[in-house]
NUMI-762496 format. One record per atom (N, C-alpha, C): residue in one letter; atom name; x, z, y. Coordinates in pm, 1 decimal. Atoms other than C-alpha are relative to their C-alpha. Layout:
% NUMI-762496
  resn  name         x         z         y
     a    CA         X         Z         Y
...
This chain:
% NUMI-762496
  resn  name         x         z         y
     m     N     111.3      95.3      -0.7
     m    CA    1387.4    6913.1   -7364.0
     m     C     -29.4     -39.7     143.6
     p     N      20.8      43.0    -138.0
     p    CA    1354.5    6703.6   -7049.5
     p     C    -146.9       2.3      38.0
     f     N     135.4       6.7     -53.4
     f    CA    1047.6    6713.6   -6828.3
     f     C     -29.2    -142.5      46.9
     r     N      45.3     126.9     -57.0
     r    CA     848.2    6403.0   -6743.2
     r     C     -87.8      31.9     119.8
     e     N      75.0     -26.4    -122.0
     e    CA     722.7    6406.3   -6387.3
     e     C    -126.0     -85.0       1.3
     i     N     128.2      69.9      -5.5
     i    CA     352.4    6316.6   -6383.4
     i     C     -29.8     -40.2     144.0
     n     N       5.4      25.6    -143.1
     n    CA     330.3    6344.4   -6005.2
     n     C      81.6     109.5      67.6
     s     N     -85.7     -95.2     -71.5
     s    CA     488.2    6561.1   -5735.2
     s     C     -35.0     145.4     -28.8
     k     N      44.1    -137.3      22.3
     k    CA     292.9    6868.9   -5852.0
     k     C     -22.8      33.4    -147.0
     m     N      21.8     -21.7     143.0
     m    CA     279.2    6830.1   -6230.9
     m     C     113.4     -60.8     -81.6
     v     N     -99.5      53.5      92.7
     v    CA     531.9    6786.3   -6511.9
     v     C     -51.7      17.3    -141.8
     e     N      38.0      -6.6     140.2
     e    CA     496.2    6728.9   -6884.5
     e     C     125.5      22.0     -83.4
     a     N    -111.8     -28.2      90.3
     a    CA     723.4    6867.6   -7157.4
     a     C     -42.6     -25.4    -143.5
     t     N      24.9      21.3     142.2
     t    CA     746.1    6765.0   -7522.5
     t     C      58.7     116.3     -78.7
     i     N     -42.2    -113.2      81.5
     i    CA     762.6    7059.9   -7761.6
     i     C      16.4     -48.1    -143.9
     m     N     -28.1      41.1     136.5
     m    CA     925.1    6996.9   -8100.0
     m     C      11.1     123.0     -89.3
     p     N     -15.2    -113.2      92.3
     p    CA     919.9    7219.6   -8412.2
     p     C     142.2      55.1       2.4
     g     N    -131.0     -62.8      -3.8
     g    CA    1205.9    7469.0   -8401.3
     g     C      55.2      17.3     140.0
     q     N     -41.4     -16.1    -138.5
     q    CA    1236.0    7444.4   -8023.9
     q     C     -99.8      89.6      72.1
     r     N      91.2     -79.4     -81.5
     r    CA    1087.7    7666.6   -7757.1
     r     C      37.8     -13.4     146.5
     m     N     -27.1      -3.8    -142.1
     m    CA    1058.1    7690.0   -7383.8
     m     C     -75.1     118.1      59.0
     f     N      66.0    -109.9     -68.9
     f    CA     948.3    7949.6   -7131.9
     f     C     -68.3     -53.8     124.5
     s     N      72.2      40.2    -120.4
     s    CA     692.8    7912.6   -6853.8
     s     C     -55.5     123.1      69.3
     q     N      66.8    -106.5     -73.1
     q    CA     545.1    8127.8   -6584.1
     q     C    -143.4      12.1     -51.0
     r     N     137.2     -18.4      46.3
     r    CA     215.6    8280.4   -6692.5
     r     C     -97.1     -67.0      97.1
     g     N      97.2      70.8     -81.7
     g    CA     -72.9    8068.0   -6570.4
     g     C      44.1    -139.4      39.5
     a     N     -53.1     131.2     -39.4
     a    CA     143.4    7754.0   -6538.0
     a     C     -50.4    -113.7     -88.7
     m     N      48.2     105.0      89.2
     m    CA      -6.7    7566.9   -6836.5
     m     C    -130.7     -57.0      53.6
     l     N     120.4      68.3     -48.3
     l    CA    -261.2    7309.2   -6719.3
     l     C     -77.7     -64.3    -114.2
     a     N      62.8      65.0     115.7
     a    CA    -331.1    7122.8   -7044.9
     a     C     107.8     -25.1    -104.5
     y     N     -97.4      34.5     103.7
     y    CA    -170.8    7042.8   -7378.1
     y     C     -66.3     -80.8    -110.8
     r     N      44.2      74.6     117.6
     r    CA    -195.9    6817.2   -7680.6
     r     C      82.0      46.8    -119.2
     g     N     -72.2     -35.1     121.6
     g    CA    -104.6    6901.8   -8038.2
     g     C     -14.9     145.9     -38.3
     d     N       2.6    -136.6      52.1
     d    CA     -35.7    7226.7   -8219.8
     d     C     102.8      83.2      76.3
     v     N     -89.9     -73.9     -89.2
     v    CA     115.6    7440.3   -7942.8
     v     C     -52.5     141.6      17.7
     g     N      38.5    -139.0     -18.1
     g    CA     115.8    7819.8   -7913.5
     g     C      65.8      60.8     122.0
     f     N     -49.2     -68.4    -119.4
     f    CA     160.6    8043.5   -7609.5
     f     C      -8.4     150.7     -23.3
     t     N      -1.9    -144.6      22.0
     t    CA     267.5    8407.0   -7644.1
     t     C      76.4      67.5     113.8
     p     N     -73.3     -73.4    -104.4
     p    CA     373.2    8668.0   -7385.1
     p     C     142.3      28.2     -45.4
     n     N    -140.1     -20.9      32.9
     n    CA     750.4    8699.1   -7373.1
     n     C      41.8     140.7      38.8
     i     N     -42.5    -137.0     -27.7
     i    CA     884.5    9054.7   -7403.6
     i     C     148.5      20.5     -27.0
     q     N    -141.9     -13.5      34.7
     q    CA    1246.9    8980.7   -7496.1
     q     C      92.5     -49.3     110.2
     g     N     -86.6      38.8    -110.4
     g    CA    1368.5    8858.5   -7158.9
     g     C      61.1    -137.3     -13.9
     g     N     -52.2     134.3      14.2
     g    CA    1413.3    8494.8   -7258.7
     g     C     124.4      -2.1     -85.7
     q     N    -120.9      16.1      80.3
     q    CA    1743.7    8376.6   -7406.1
     q     C      99.3     112.4      25.3
     g     N     -93.4    -107.5     -31.2
     g    CA    1921.0    8667.5   -7236.9
     g     C     -27.4     127.5     -76.6
     g     N      29.8    -117.2      81.7
     g    CA    1749.0    8921.5   -7465.9
     g     C     -56.9     115.2      79.5
     i     N      66.3    -115.9     -58.3
     i    CA    1612.4    9265.5   -7398.1
     i     C      77.2      54.9     119.1
     m     N     -77.7     -50.8    -112.7
     m    CA    1901.5    9366.3   -7169.2
     m     C     -20.4     -85.6     123.8
     s     N      29.4      87.2    -113.3
     s    CA    1833.2    9062.9   -6952.9
     s     C    -133.0      37.4      61.8
     m     N     131.5     -38.4     -50.3
     m    CA    1468.8    9169.9   -6927.0
     m     C       9.4     129.1      80.8
     i     N     -14.9    -126.7     -70.4
     i    CA    1566.7    9525.1   -6828.3
     i     C      69.1     -22.4     134.2
     g     N     -71.5      29.2    -124.1
     g    CA    1811.4    9390.5   -6570.8
     g     C     -90.3     -63.0     104.0
     r     N      89.1      65.7     -95.4
     r    CA    1545.1    9169.5   -6414.7
     r     C    -105.3      96.0      52.5
     r     N      98.6     -96.8     -45.8
     r    CA    1294.6    9454.3   -6400.1
     r     C      60.8      94.4     104.1
     v     N     -67.8     -85.5     -96.7
     v    CA    1544.7    9679.1   -6225.4
     v     C      22.2     -75.4     130.3
     a     N     -28.1      81.2    -118.9
     a    CA    1626.1    9392.6   -5988.0
     a     C    -125.5     -48.3      69.1
     g     N     122.1      51.6     -60.4
     g    CA    1260.9    9316.8   -5917.0
     g     C     -18.7    -147.8     -22.7
     e     N       5.4     143.6      27.3
     e    CA    1303.2    8970.2   -6068.1
     e     C     -70.3     -26.3    -132.5
     a     N      61.5       9.1     131.9
     a    CA    1075.3    9020.1   -6369.7
     a     C    -135.3     -71.5       3.9
     t     N     122.0      78.4       2.7
     t    CA     817.2    8744.9   -6324.8
     t     C     -44.5     -20.1    -144.9
     p     N      46.8      11.3     139.1
     p    CA     599.4    8744.2   -6642.9
     p     C      16.7    -142.2     -53.3
     l     N     -22.7     130.1      62.3
     l    CA     689.0    8462.0   -6881.6
     l     C     -82.0     -13.7    -127.1
     m     N      62.2      33.0     127.1
     m    CA     516.7    8290.8   -7172.8
     m     C      99.9     -78.9     -82.9
     t     N     -78.5      80.8      92.8
     t    CA     698.4    8158.0   -7479.1
     t     C     -88.9    -112.6     -51.8
     v     N      75.8     118.0      42.2
     v    CA     584.0    7804.6   -7565.2
     v     C      69.9     -60.3    -121.3
     e     N     -56.9      53.3     124.0
     e    CA     638.1    7680.1   -7923.3
     e     C    -102.9     -86.3     -71.0
     g     N      90.9      81.2      80.0
     g    CA     492.1    7428.4   -8166.3
     g     C      41.6    -144.8      -6.0
     n     N     -23.9     143.6      10.4
     n    CA     457.5    7052.3   -8183.6
     n     C    -105.1     -72.7      83.2
     g     N      94.9      68.7     -87.5
     g    CA     298.0    6864.3   -7895.8
     g     C      56.7     -18.1     139.4
     t     N     -40.5      15.9    -139.6
     t    CA     308.6    6806.2   -7521.4
     t     C     -80.9      95.6      86.3
     v     N      63.0     -96.9     -89.5
     v    CA     229.9    7051.7   -7242.4
     v     C      19.2     -45.2     143.8
     m     N      -7.8      30.4    -142.6
     m    CA     150.2    6984.3   -6876.8
     m     C       2.4     129.7      78.9
     f     N     -18.5    -120.4     -80.0
     f    CA     264.8    7242.0   -6622.5
     f     C     -19.3     -29.0     148.8
     g     N      14.6       3.9    -145.3
     g    CA     178.4    7307.6   -6258.4
     g     C     -53.8     135.3      42.4
     h     N      48.3    -131.9     -43.0
     h    CA      86.1    7605.3   -6043.9
     h     C     -26.4       1.0     150.6
     g     N      33.8     -20.5    -140.8
     g    CA     -95.2    7661.9   -5716.2
     g     C       8.8    -123.1      87.4
     g     N     -14.3     121.9     -79.7
     g    CA     -63.6    7299.1   -5608.6
     g     C     135.8     -14.6      65.6
     h     N    -132.8       6.7     -59.7
     h    CA     304.6    7356.5   -5530.8
     h     C      75.2    -124.6     -46.1
     h     N     -89.7     108.9      37.9
     h    CA     560.3    7076.8   -5531.2
     h     C      89.5      47.8    -113.6
     v     N     -84.7     -34.3     114.9
     v    CA     760.1    7071.8   -5856.7
     v     C     126.4     -86.3       2.6
     q     N    -129.5      67.4       3.1
     q    CA    1129.7    6983.9   -5867.5
     q     C      67.0      27.7    -132.7
     v     N     -68.9     -15.4     128.0
     v    CA    1310.0    6922.2   -6197.5
     v     C     150.9      -3.0      23.9
     i     N    -145.2     -10.3     -13.7
     i    CA    1675.2    7030.8   -6212.9
     i     C      61.0       0.2    -139.7
     n     N     -66.9       9.6     129.8
     n    CA    1896.1    6930.2   -6506.8
     n     C     137.1      65.5       8.0
     l     N    -127.4     -71.1       3.8
     l    CA    2185.2    7161.1   -6592.9
     l     C      88.2     -54.4    -111.9
     t     N     -95.0      51.3      99.3
     t    CA    2496.3    7042.8   -6776.7
     t     C     112.1     101.6     -20.7
     g     N     -97.9    -103.3      26.7
     g    CA    2667.5    7372.1   -6852.2
     g     C      24.9      94.3     115.3
     d     N     -22.1     -87.8    -114.1
     d    CA    2662.1    7522.6   -6503.6
     d     C    -113.9     100.6      14.7
     t     N      96.1    -107.1     -21.0
     t    CA    2454.7    7807.8   -6361.2
     t     C     -87.6     -29.9     120.7
     l     N      96.3      17.1    -108.5
     l    CA    2141.0    7774.6   -6151.5
     l     C     -42.1     137.5      50.1
     c     N      49.2    -122.3     -62.2
     c    CA    2050.8    8052.8   -5907.8
     c     C    -132.3     -32.1      68.0
     v     N     133.4      28.0     -51.9
     v    CA    1680.0    8065.6   -5823.8
     v     C     -81.6     128.3      -5.4
     e     N      84.2    -118.3       3.6
     e    CA    1426.9    8333.4   -5734.0
     e     C    -106.4     -16.1    -108.6
     a     N      84.2       4.8     119.5
     a    CA    1209.2    8422.3   -6032.4
     a     C    -138.4     -56.8      27.5
     d     N     135.9      46.9     -25.7
     d    CA     877.4    8348.6   -5862.4
     d     C      -6.8    -150.0      23.3
     r     N      -2.8     146.1     -14.7
     r    CA     988.3    7986.3   -5814.0
     r     C       9.4     -72.1    -134.2
     l     N     -13.2      62.7     131.5
     l    CA    1034.9    7924.8   -6187.1
     l     C    -136.1     -40.9     -54.1
     l     N     122.0      48.8      62.9
     l    CA     761.1    7707.6   -6337.0
     l     C      16.4      -1.3    -151.6
     a     N     -28.9       7.7     143.1
     a    CA     912.4    7633.9   -6680.6
     a     C     145.9     -39.5     -17.7
     f     N    -139.3      36.6      25.1
     f    CA    1255.2    7593.9   -6840.3
     f     C      28.4       2.5    -149.9
     d     N     -42.1       8.9     139.4
     d    CA    1431.7    7516.3   -7167.8
     d     C      33.1     137.1     -56.7
     g     N     -28.9    -125.9      65.6
     g    CA    1452.5    7802.5   -7414.5
     g     C     145.7      17.0     -37.1
     t     N    -142.6      -9.3      32.3
     t    CA    1820.2    7721.6   -7475.5
     t     C      81.0      58.4     114.9
     l     N     -72.7     -50.2    -116.2
     l    CA    1916.7    7837.2   -7126.0
     l     C       6.8     152.6      -2.6
     q     N     -19.2    -144.8      -2.8
     q    CA    2058.7    8187.4   -7092.9
     q     C     -42.2      54.0     135.4
     q     N      57.0     -53.8    -121.8
     q    CA    1873.4    8396.1   -6838.7
     q     C      64.4     133.3      35.8
     g     N     -58.8    -124.9     -46.2
     g    CA    2020.9    8675.1   -6626.9
     g     C     -33.4      22.8     146.0
     t     N      19.0     -28.3    -142.1
     t    CA    2041.8    8818.6   -6275.6
     t     C     135.0       5.1      69.2
     m     N    -120.9      -9.7     -80.5
     m    CA    2296.0    8808.2   -5994.8
     m     C     -33.4      76.1     126.8
     f     N      18.2     -77.3    -121.7
     f    CA    2332.0    9054.0   -5707.7
     f     C      49.0     -82.5     117.6
     m     N     -37.1      86.0    -111.9
     m    CA    2324.8    8840.2   -5393.7
     m     C      88.5      74.4      99.6
     g     N     -80.6     -76.8     -93.3
     g    CA    2476.4    9121.9   -5190.3
     g     C     148.3      -5.6     -30.6
     s     N    -140.3       6.5      38.0
     s    CA    2800.0    9086.6   -5386.0
     s     C      66.5    -125.5      53.5
     q     N     -54.3     121.7     -58.8
     q    CA    2840.0    8743.3   -5229.6
     q     C     -26.5       0.8     150.1
     g     N      20.9      -5.8    -143.7
     g    CA    2825.1    8856.3   -4871.1
     g     C      -1.0     141.9      51.7
     g     N      -9.7    -137.8     -42.6
     g    CA    2859.5    9235.1   -4864.1
     g     C    -123.9      48.2      71.7
     v     N     112.0     -54.3     -77.1
     v    CA    2645.0    9404.0   -4602.7
     v     C     -93.7    -110.6      45.4
     m     N      85.0     108.9     -47.9
     m    CA    2521.3    9068.6   -4478.4
     m     C     -93.3     -48.5    -109.3
     g     N      89.8      34.0     109.6
     g    CA    2381.3    8998.1   -4823.7
     g     C    -121.1      90.6      -0.3
     m     N     111.4     -93.5      -7.6
     m    CA    2170.7    9309.2   -4784.6
     m     C     -89.7     -32.0     119.1
     v     N      78.0      38.7    -118.2
     v    CA    2065.4    9200.1   -4436.2
     v     C     -89.5    -117.7     -32.4
     r     N      80.8     115.7      40.2
     r    CA    1949.4    8872.1   -4589.0
     r     C    -128.5      44.6     -68.8
     g     N     117.9     -47.1      71.2
     g    CA    1714.9    9060.2   -4820.4
     g     C     -99.5      66.6      91.7
     q     N      88.6     -71.8     -89.3
     q    CA    1574.6    9274.3   -4541.8
     q     C     -65.4     -93.6     101.2
     v     N      51.1      86.0    -106.7
     v    CA    1535.0    9002.0   -4279.1
     v     C     -89.6    -110.8     -52.1
     t     N      73.1     116.6      48.2
     t    CA    1411.3    8713.5   -4491.8
     t     C    -111.0      34.5     -96.8
     g     N     102.0     -36.4      97.7
     g    CA    1199.8    8904.5   -4740.4
     g     C      35.7     -45.7    -140.0
     q     N     -45.0      41.1     131.6
     q    CA    1396.1    8752.4   -5030.6
     q     C      77.7     113.6     -64.0
     g     N     -62.6    -110.5      70.1
     g    CA    1532.7    8983.0   -5297.6
     g     C     151.2      -1.2       9.9
     l     N    -145.1      -9.2       5.7
     l    CA    1889.4    9109.9   -5310.4
     l     C      51.4     -58.7    -130.4
     f     N     -34.7      58.5     128.5
     f    CA    1891.7    8992.2   -5672.2
     f     C     -67.7    -136.1     -13.9
     t     N      62.1     128.1      29.0
     t    CA    1823.4    8639.9   -5792.5
     t     C      17.3     -29.6    -148.4
     t     N      -6.5      35.8     141.4
     t    CA    1759.4    8494.2   -6138.6
     t     C     103.3    -110.2     -21.6
     t     N     -94.7     104.5      36.2
     t    CA    2030.5    8287.1   -6307.1
     t     C     -39.8     -61.8    -133.0
     l     N      21.4      74.0     124.1
     l    CA    1987.6    8020.5   -6575.7
     l     C     126.3     -80.3     -26.6
     k     N    -128.8      60.9      29.6
     k    CA    2300.4    7896.2   -6751.4
     k     C      -4.9     -76.5    -130.7
     g     N     -10.4      77.5     123.0
     g    CA    2371.4    7625.4   -7007.4
     g     C     -35.5    -145.3      20.7
     h     N      41.1     140.0      -3.4
     h    CA    2247.1    7277.1   -7092.2
     h     C    -151.6      -5.8     -19.9
     g     N     144.8       9.8      10.8
     g    CA    1880.6    7204.1   -7026.8
     g     C     -63.7     -29.3     133.8
     a     N      76.0      36.7    -120.1
     a    CA    1609.1    7137.4   -6772.4
     a     C     -79.9     119.3      50.3
     v     N      75.5    -105.5     -66.3
     v    CA    1437.8    7367.4   -6523.5
     v     C     -96.2     -65.4      98.6
     a     N      97.9      45.8     -98.7
     a    CA    1118.0    7300.8   -6326.6
     a     C     -26.0     114.9      95.8
     v     N      18.8    -103.7    -100.6
     v    CA    1102.2    7497.5   -6000.6
     v     C    -107.6     -44.4      99.1
     m     N     108.8      28.2     -94.1
     m    CA     826.6    7523.8   -5739.5
     m     C      46.7      19.0     143.7
     a     N     -33.2      -9.8    -141.5
     a    CA     844.5    7477.0   -5364.0
     a     C    -119.4     -46.4      82.3
     h     N     100.6      50.5     -91.8
     h    CA     627.1    7411.9   -5060.4
     h     C      46.7    -134.4      55.3
     g     N     -37.6     131.6     -48.5
     g    CA     624.6    7045.3   -4963.4
     g     C     102.6     -63.1     -91.8
     g     N    -102.9      65.2      79.3
     g    CA     900.6    6817.1   -5085.8
     g     C     128.7      80.9      -1.1
     v     N    -129.6     -65.5      12.9
     v    CA    1252.5    6919.5   -5184.4
     v     C     109.6    -103.1      20.8
     i     N    -115.1      86.7     -19.6
     i    CA    1579.8    6767.8   -5067.1
     i     C     121.9      65.8     -63.8
     q     N    -122.7     -48.9      61.9
     q    CA    1910.7    6801.4   -5253.3
     q     C     117.0     -26.7      95.1
     l     N    -113.5      13.7     -90.3
     l    CA    2215.1    6864.9   -5034.2
     l     C     128.5      37.5     -72.8
     p     N    -126.7     -33.2      66.0
     p    CA    2567.1    6843.5   -5180.2
     p     C      81.4      98.5      82.8
     i     N     -87.2     -97.7     -65.0
     i    CA    2804.5    7130.7   -5101.6
     i     C     143.3     -31.7     -40.9
     t     N    -141.0      26.1      27.5
     t    CA    3177.9    7057.4   -5073.1
     t     C      85.2      97.8      80.9
     p     N     -85.7     -92.2     -75.7
     p    CA    3474.7    7267.9   -4958.6
     p     C      16.0     -41.1     145.9
     q     N     -17.6      48.3    -136.5
     q    CA    3504.7    7048.0   -4650.4
     q     C    -130.7       4.3      80.8
     r     N     127.9       5.4     -70.1
     r    CA    3132.3    7050.1   -4570.8
     r     C     -96.9     103.2     -57.7
     p     N      98.7    -100.0      41.4
     p    CA    2947.4    7379.0   -4627.0
     p     C    -136.6     -35.3      58.0
     v     N     137.3      28.5     -43.4
     v    CA    2570.8    7371.0   -4585.7
     v     C     -62.7     128.4      53.3
     h     N      71.3    -112.5     -58.9
     h    CA    2370.1    7602.3   -4358.6
     h     C    -149.5     -23.5     -16.9
     v     N     141.3      14.2      35.6
     v    CA    2010.9    7663.6   -4467.1
     v     C     -80.1     115.1      59.8
     d     N      92.3    -106.1     -36.7
     d    CA    1720.0    7855.2   -4320.2
     d     C     -33.7      76.3    -127.9
     p     N      23.9     -74.4     124.7
     p    CA    1684.5    8136.6   -4578.8
     p     C    -141.3     -15.5     -54.1
     q     N     137.5      16.4      46.1
     q    CA    1306.9    8084.7   -4592.0
     q     C     -22.0    -136.2     -65.0
     a     N      13.6     134.1      57.4
     a    CA    1358.7    7717.5   -4683.8
     a     C      85.1     -17.3    -125.6
     y     N     -86.5       6.2     117.5
     y    CA    1613.7    7793.3   -4957.4
     y     C     -83.5       8.3    -128.2
     v     N      69.4       0.4     129.1
     v    CA    1491.0    7714.0   -5312.0
     v     C      93.7      44.3    -111.5
     a     N     -91.7     -29.6     109.7
     a    CA    1792.5    7721.5   -5546.1
     a     C     133.8     -67.0      27.8
     h     N    -127.3      71.3      -5.4
     h    CA    2155.1    7621.5   -5589.9
     h     C      70.4      13.3    -134.1
     h     N     -83.8     -11.0     119.9
     h    CA    2400.8    7554.6   -5870.2
     h     C     138.9     -52.8      30.4
     g     N    -138.6      38.0     -20.3
     g    CA    2771.6    7498.6   -5907.6
     g     C      84.8     120.7      35.8
     d     N     -91.9    -105.5     -42.3
     d    CA    3072.7    7698.5   -5791.2
     d     C     -21.0      23.2     149.1
     v     N      46.0     -15.3    -138.2
     v    CA    2905.7    7817.2   -5472.6
     v     C       2.1     146.3      41.3
     r     N       7.6    -132.5     -60.1
     r    CA    2949.5    8121.1   -5251.0
     r     C     -99.2      -4.4     115.4
     n     N      97.2      -1.7    -109.2
     n    CA    2685.4    8231.4   -5002.9
     n     C      19.7     123.6      85.6
     k     N      -1.9    -112.6     -91.9
     k    CA    2674.7    8453.2   -4699.1
     k     C     -99.8     -26.9     111.7
     l     N      93.9      12.3    -110.0
     l    CA    2436.4    8519.8   -4414.6
     l     C      77.5      -2.8     130.0
     s     N     -63.4       7.5    -131.4
     s    CA    2553.8    8406.9   -4073.0
     s     C    -107.5      13.9     106.8
     t     N      95.6     -21.1    -108.4
     t    CA    2391.2    8479.8   -3739.6
     t     C      35.5     -85.1     119.3
     a     N     -16.8      77.6    -123.0
     a    CA    2340.1    8268.0   -3431.6
     a     C     -77.0      69.5     111.6
     l     N      77.0     -79.3     -93.7
     l    CA    2191.1    8550.2   -3228.9
     l     C      52.8     -17.8     141.7
     g     N     -35.0      16.1    -141.1
     g    CA    2190.4    8484.8   -2854.8
     g     C     -92.4      81.0      87.7
     w     N      79.6     -81.6     -92.0
     w    CA    2035.8    8633.0   -2544.8
     w     C    -147.3     -32.8      -8.7
     r     N     141.5      36.4      12.2
     r    CA    1712.1    8437.7   -2598.8
     r     C     -65.7      76.0    -114.6
     d     N      54.7     -74.8     112.9
     d    CA    1666.5    8605.4   -2936.3
     d     C     -17.1     146.7      34.9
     m     N       6.5    -140.4     -37.4
     m    CA    1734.1    8944.7   -2783.9
     m     C    -123.4      29.5      84.2
     v     N     116.9     -22.3     -86.0
     v    CA    1448.7    8898.3   -2536.2
     v     C    -125.5     -65.2     -57.8
     g     N     119.6      51.6      66.8
     g    CA    1213.6    8735.1   -2787.6
     g     C     -33.9    -142.9      31.8
     r     N      28.2     139.5     -35.5
     r    CA    1248.1    8374.3   -2670.7
     r     C      75.9     -98.5     -88.6
     g     N     -76.4      87.3      88.5
     g    CA    1457.0    8238.6   -2954.9
     g     C     -90.1     -82.0     -89.9
     s     N      74.3      89.3      88.8
     s    CA    1355.1    7982.0   -3213.5
     s     C     -43.1      69.2    -127.7
     g     N      31.8     -67.3     125.5
     g    CA    1331.3    8241.2   -3492.0
     g     C      95.7     -37.2    -111.2
     e     N     -96.5      43.7     100.0
     e    CA    1623.8    8077.5   -3673.0
     e     C     135.8      62.6      26.7
     a     N    -123.9     -68.4     -34.6
     a    CA    1881.9    8337.9   -3577.0
     a     C      88.8      21.2    -121.6
     f     N     -77.7     -22.7     121.3
     f    CA    1987.5    8391.4   -3940.2
     f     C       2.5    -126.0     -85.3
     q     N     -17.1     118.7      82.9
     q    CA    2126.1    8113.2   -4157.1
     q     C      77.9      37.0    -124.8
     l     N     -70.9     -20.2     125.6
     l    CA    2235.7    8110.2   -4518.9
     l     C     107.2    -108.1     -11.5
     e     N    -111.4      94.4      10.4
     e    CA    2579.8    7950.2   -4544.1
     e     C      46.9      -8.7    -143.8
     l     N     -44.7      22.3     136.5
     l    CA    2673.0    7798.1   -4880.8
     l     C     124.6     -87.2       1.6
     s     N    -126.3      72.5       0.7
     s    CA    3029.0    7685.5   -4946.0
     s     C      53.0     -10.0    -142.8
     g     N     -57.6      21.2     132.5
     g    CA    3230.0    7559.7   -5242.2
     g     C     -31.7    -138.0     -51.7
     n     N      36.8     126.7      62.1
     n    CA    3128.1    7283.9   -5484.3
     n     C    -130.8      16.4     -76.0
     g     N     127.7     -10.3      70.1
     g    CA    2769.5    7233.4   -5593.2
     g     C    -110.7     -72.1      73.4
     m     N     118.5      62.1     -58.0
     m    CA    2418.7    7147.5   -5484.9
     m     C     -98.5     109.2      40.5
     v     N     104.2     -92.4     -43.0
     v    CA    2152.3    7332.4   -5285.7
     v     C    -129.7     -77.9      16.3
     y     N     132.7      60.5      -9.4
     y    CA    1778.8    7257.8   -5297.0
     y     C     -77.0      70.2     110.3
     v     N      66.0     -52.4    -119.1
     v    CA    1584.9    7300.7   -4973.9
     v     C    -142.3     -55.8       7.2
     q     N     138.0      44.8      -9.0
     q    CA    1206.5    7288.3   -4933.3
     q     C     -36.1     -38.1     143.6
     a     N      43.8      49.7    -130.7
     a    CA    1019.5    7121.4   -4647.4
     a     C     -95.8      96.9      66.8
     s     N      85.3    -102.0     -58.9
     s    CA     870.4    7449.2   -4528.4
     s     C      76.9     130.4       6.1
     e     N     -58.6    -133.0      -6.6
     e    CA     967.0    7800.8   -4423.1
     e     C     -92.8     104.3     -60.8
     e     N      99.1     -88.8      60.9
     e    CA     676.0    7946.7   -4620.6
     e     C      42.8      37.8    -140.9
     k     N     -31.7     -45.3     133.9
     k    CA     742.9    8160.2   -4928.1
     k     C    -118.1     -22.9     -92.8
     l     N     108.4      19.0      98.1
     l    CA     543.9    8115.1   -5249.8
     l     C     -85.7     124.1      -4.2
């Protein structure tokens, strides 16, 4: 079920009988029609094992199951909302950035350290972002939150993209990531720009970058 963008901070979804979607708790702003909201304890489309995996990974942001017949408006904290449409590929996004998504998408987790070895672990320690990230796979729409606006940058084998880890929102496609360092003598003596670590994404896909280095 596609989202209709009301403005940069609000989206609207149409809920049909027999369909369902998931949203972050507290994300519903208003609704019309016969719509119900219940706490989700089954881990979304990924089932109970997906829920257990996310809890172990620290990626278990509480979700609500949304069902019925009507329209629902979503937003949270005044954050910018970006809608991402998936056509069979996998989206990697931190759980606290998820606003709402189609119930047909399969939810899971991915260990970021496996795509960068020790440097993946350094990324988690230095940037404050988790070693695990949430994955959503299939055909459907996802609404994610960010600070400020969001820009989409294509990733190609010939042109990898380097992103400040704090500005990273999500990516999808056949993409590998690793943490690279640009540490110099200025950083060693405390005079650097603070951008010594960069997240390098290579392969084929798309990365979404927010206009801020502030986490949600």
